[in-house]
PAMIVEX-924920 format. One record per residue: residue number from 1; residue in one letter; x negated, y negated, z negated of N, C-alpha, C, O in turn. Coordinates in steps of 0.02 Angstrom, whole numbers. Layout:
% PAMIVEX-924920
NUM / A / X / Y / Z / X / Y / Z / X / Y / Z / X / Y / Z .
...
END
This chain:
% PAMIVEX-924920
1 / M / -5164 / -4708 / -4371 / -5096 / -4684 / -4375 / -5072 / -4662 / -4305 / -5090 / -4692 / -4254 .
2 / T / -5033 / -4610 / -4306 / -5001 / -4587 / -4244 / -4937 / -4627 / -4235 / -4898 / -4632 / -4282 .
3 / P / -4926 / -4655 / -4177 / -4863 / -4692 / -4166 / -4803 / -4646 / -4172 / -4802 / -4590 / -4146 .
4 / Y / -4752 / -4670 / -4207 / -4690 / -4632 / -4215 / -4647 / -4646 / -4153 / -4637 / -4704 / -4135 .
5 / A / -4622 / -4593 / -4122 / -4585 / -4600 / -4059 / -4522 / -4643 / -4066 / -4504 / -4678 / -4019 .
6 / N / -4489 / -4640 / -4124 / -4431 / -4683 / -4137 / -4379 / -4678 / -4082 / -4361 / -4727 / -4050 .
7 / D / -4354 / -4618 / -4071 / -4306 / -4605 / -4017 / -4243 / -4648 / -4023 / -4213 / -4665 / -3972 .
8 / S / -4223 / -4665 / -4083 / -4162 / -4705 / -4092 / -4175 / -4779 / -4078 / -4129 / -4817 / -4062 .
9 / G / -4238 / -4800 / -4083 / -4255 / -4870 / -4074 / -4240 / -4914 / -4133 / -4249 / -4975 / -4130 .
10 / K / -4217 / -4883 / -4188 / -4198 / -4922 / -4247 / -4240 / -4908 / -4309 / -4229 / -4937 / -4362 .
11 / S / -4288 / -4863 / -4303 / -4327 / -4842 / -4361 / -4375 / -4896 / -4384 / -4404 / -4931 / -4343 .
12 / P / -4382 / -4904 / -4451 / -4431 / -4951 / -4478 / -4501 / -4921 / -4481 / -4547 / -4951 / -4508 .
13 / I / -4510 / -4860 / -4453 / -4573 / -4824 / -4457 / -4612 / -4831 / -4392 / -4592 / -4803 / -4341 .
14 / P / -4667 / -4868 / -4392 / -4707 / -4874 / -4332 / -4759 / -4817 / -4324 / -4781 / -4803 / -4268 .
15 / G / -4777 / -4785 / -4380 / -4828 / -4734 / -4374 / -4832 / -4688 / -4434 / -4802 / -4701 / -4486 .
16 / Y / -4870 / -4634 / -4426 / -4879 / -4585 / -4478 / -4946 / -4551 / -4469 / -4977 / -4555 / -4416 .
17 / E / -4969 / -4517 / -4522 / -5031 / -4478 / -4520 / -5018 / -4413 / -4555 / -4992 / -4412 / -4611 .
18 / I / -5035 / -4358 / -4524 / -5023 / -4292 / -4553 / -5089 / -4259 / -4573 / -5137 / -4259 / -4535 .
19 / G / -5090 / -4232 / -4633 / -5146 / -4193 / -4658 / -5122 / -4124 / -4677 / -5063 / -4109 / -4670 .
20 / N / -5167 / -4082 / -4701 / -5147 / -4014 / -4720 / -5092 / -4012 / -4771 / -5044 / -3974 / -4764 .
21 / D / -5097 / -4053 / -4823 / -5049 / -4050 / -4878 / -5017 / -4118 / -4893 / -4995 / -4131 / -4948 .
22 / Y / -5015 / -4161 / -4841 / -4985 / -4227 / -4851 / -4960 / -4256 / -4786 / -4975 / -4231 / -4731 .
23 / I / -4920 / -4309 / -4793 / -4903 / -4352 / -4737 / -4903 / -4423 / -4763 / -4876 / -4437 / -4817 .
24 / K / -4933 / -4468 / -4725 / -4930 / -4539 / -4740 / -4880 / -4569 / -4691 / -4882 / -4555 / -4631 .
25 / V / -4835 / -4611 / -4716 / -4784 / -4642 / -4674 / -4789 / -4717 / -4683 / -4786 / -4743 / -4738 .
26 / Q / -4796 / -4752 / -4626 / -4799 / -4825 / -4628 / -4728 / -4852 / -4619 / -4691 / -4832 / -4574 .
27 / F / -4710 / -4899 / -4662 / -4646 / -4933 / -4658 / -4659 / -5006 / -4640 / -4692 / -5042 / -4678 .
28 / G / -4634 / -5027 / -4583 / -4645 / -5095 / -4560 / -4718 / -5110 / -4553 / -4759 / -5066 / -4538 .
29 / Q / -4736 / -5171 / -4566 / -4806 / -5192 / -4563 / -4834 / -5205 / -4632 / -4885 / -5238 / -4640 .
30 / E / -4799 / -5179 / -4684 / -4819 / -5194 / -4753 / -4843 / -5135 / -4794 / -4889 / -5144 / -4834 .
31 / W / -4813 / -5076 / -4787 / -4826 / -5022 / -4834 / -4842 / -4956 / -4800 / -4815 / -4940 / -4747 .
32 / I / -4885 / -4918 / -4833 / -4898 / -4848 / -4815 / -4886 / -4806 / -4877 / -4916 / -4818 / -4930 .
33 / Y / -4841 / -4758 / -4871 / -4825 / -4712 / -4925 / -4860 / -4645 / -4913 / -4860 / -4620 / -4856 .
34 / L / -4888 / -4617 / -4965 / -4920 / -4552 / -4962 / -4876 / -4501 / -4998 / -4863 / -4506 / -5058 .
35 / Y / -4852 / -4452 / -4960 / -4812 / -4397 / -4987 / -4855 / -4334 / -4985 / -4880 / -4315 / -4932 .
36 / T / -4863 / -4302 / -5041 / -4905 / -4242 / -5046 / -4864 / -4183 / -5070 / -4808 / -4190 / -5094 .
37 / Y / -4894 / -4123 / -5062 / -4862 / -4063 / -5089 / -4849 / -4072 / -5164 / -4798 / -4051 / -5190 .
38 / K / -4897 / -4104 / -5198 / -4892 / -4113 / -5270 / -4835 / -4162 / -5288 / -4799 / -4150 / -5337 .
39 / S / -4828 / -4216 / -5251 / -4779 / -4268 / -5269 / -4708 / -4253 / -5244 / -4659 / -4268 / -5277 .
40 / A / -4703 / -4222 / -5185 / -4637 / -4212 / -5154 / -4618 / -4139 / -5145 / -4560 / -4123 / -5135 .
41 / G / -4668 / -4095 / -5148 / -4656 / -4024 / -5137 / -4674 / -4004 / -5066 / -4667 / -4043 / -5019 .
42 / R / -4697 / -3943 / -5060 / -4720 / -3918 / -4996 / -4665 / -3919 / -4943 / -4676 / -3943 / -4887 .
43 / A / -4606 / -3893 / -4959 / -4551 / -3889 / -4910 / -4531 / -3958 / -4885 / -4518 / -3967 / -4825 .
44 / V / -4529 / -4007 / -4929 / -4510 / -4075 / -4911 / -4562 / -4105 / -4864 / -4545 / -4134 / -4813 .
45 / V / -4626 / -4099 / -4881 / -4679 / -4127 / -4840 / -4680 / -4093 / -4771 / -4689 / -4127 / -4720 .
46 / E / -4670 / -4028 / -4769 / -4670 / -3993 / -4705 / -4611 / -4015 / -4662 / -4617 / -4020 / -4601 .
47 / E / -4553 / -4027 / -4693 / -4495 / -4053 / -4655 / -4510 / -4123 / -4629 / -4492 / -4139 / -4572 .
48 / M / -4541 / -4164 / -4669 / -4559 / -4231 / -4647 / -4608 / -4229 / -4589 / -4603 / -4269 / -4543 .
49 / K / -4656 / -4183 / -4591 / -4703 / -4175 / -4536 / -4666 / -4157 / -4472 / -4679 / -4184 / -4419 .
50 / K / -4620 / -4110 / -4479 / -4581 / -4088 / -4421 / -4542 / -4146 / -4390 / -4542 / -4154 / -4329 .
51 / L / -4509 / -4185 / -4432 / -4470 / -4242 / -4407 / -4516 / -4295 / -4377 / -4498 / -4325 / -4326 .
52 / A / -4574 / -4307 / -4407 / -4621 / -4356 / -4380 / -4644 / -4336 / -4310 / -4645 / -4377 / -4264 .
53 / R / -4661 / -4273 / -4302 / -4683 / -4248 / -4237 / -4628 / -4252 / -4185 / -4641 / -4266 / -4126 .
54 / A / -4566 / -4241 / -4207 / -4509 / -4244 / -4161 / -4490 / -4316 / -4143 / -4458 / -4328 / -4092 .
55 / G / -4511 / -4363 / -4185 / -4495 / -4434 / -4172 / -4423 / -4452 / -4185 / -4397 / -4500 / -4156 .
56 / K / -4391 / -4413 / -4228 / -4320 / -4426 / -4241 / -4301 / -4402 / -4311 / -4316 / -4345 / -4330 .
57 / G / -4267 / -4445 / -4349 / -4238 / -4425 / -4413 / -4281 / -4434 / -4475 / -4257 / -4421 / -4530 .
58 / L / -4342 / -4457 / -4468 / -4386 / -4462 / -4526 / -4362 / -4515 / -4576 / -4359 / -4501 / -4636 .
59 / S / -4346 / -4574 / -4553 / -4323 / -4627 / -4598 / -4258 / -4607 / -4633 / -4250 / -4618 / -4693 .
60 / T / -4213 / -4576 / -4596 / -4150 / -4554 / -4625 / -4162 / -4501 / -4678 / -4132 / -4503 / -4732 .
61 / Y / -4206 / -4454 / -4664 / -4223 / -4402 / -4712 / -4250 / -4432 / -4776 / -4230 / -4412 / -4831 .
62 / I / -4296 / -4479 / -4769 / -4327 / -4510 / -4828 / -4274 / -4549 / -4868 / -4273 / -4544 / -4929 .
63 / S / -4232 / -4587 / -4835 / -4182 / -4626 / -4871 / -4130 / -4583 / -4905 / -4105 / -4600 / -4958 .
64 / R / -4112 / -4527 / -4875 / -4062 / -4482 / -4904 / -4089 / -4439 / -4961 / -4053 / -4425 / -5009 .
65 / N / -4152 / -4419 / -4955 / -4180 / -4371 / -5003 / -4226 / -4403 / -5055 / -4242 / -4373 / -5106 .
66 / N / -4248 / -4464 / -5042 / -4291 / -4501 / -5088 / -4347 / -4458 / -5117 / -4353 / -4450 / -5178 .
67 / P / -4390 / -4429 / -5073 / -4444 / -4386 / -5099 / -4494 / -4426 / -5140 / -4506 / -4485 / -5128 .
68 / G / -4523 / -4393 / -5188 / -4573 / -4426 / -5229 / -4636 / -4439 / -5189 / -4658 / -4397 / -5151 .
69 / Y / -4665 / -4498 / -5198 / -4727 / -4514 / -5164 / -4783 / -4520 / -5214 / -4773 / -4538 / -5272 .
70 / E / -4843 / -4504 / -5191 / -4901 / -4506 / -5234 / -4928 / -4577 / -5241 / -4950 / -4597 / -5295 .
71 / S / -4926 / -4614 / -5186 / -4951 / -4683 / -5189 / -4916 / -4725 / -5135 / -4888 / -4700 / -5087 .
72 / K / -4920 / -4790 / -5146 / -4891 / -4839 / -5101 / -4945 / -4893 / -5093 / -4965 / -4924 / -5142 .
73 / T / -4967 / -4904 / -5031 / -5021 / -4951 / -5019 / -4998 / -5007 / -4974 / -4967 / -4995 / -4922 .
74 / Q / -5012 / -5068 / -4994 / -4995 / -5125 / -4952 / -5048 / -5131 / -4898 / -5108 / -5126 / -4911 .
75 / I / -5026 / -5143 / -4837 / -5072 / -5149 / -4780 / -5105 / -5217 / -4780 / -5145 / -5232 / -4736 .
END
C-alpha cells in the first residue's frame, strides 16, 4: 500500500493502492475496500485516485458519495 499523505491529520485512511481500473483503500487497521470501474464507475474511481494522490479529501469523498465497492477484506 502507498501511504496516504493525510494532510488534515484526521483521515482514517493509512494507505491505498492504485491499479488501471481500480483503487484499494485501507480504512484503519481492519479493512481494505476495493473500488472498481465496474462497482463504482470509471469517473468515481478516477476521482478517488486523484484525491488519493493529492493526500486530501478521499475519506470525505467516500463518506459523502458512498461509492459501490466490489469487495471488503479484513486485514
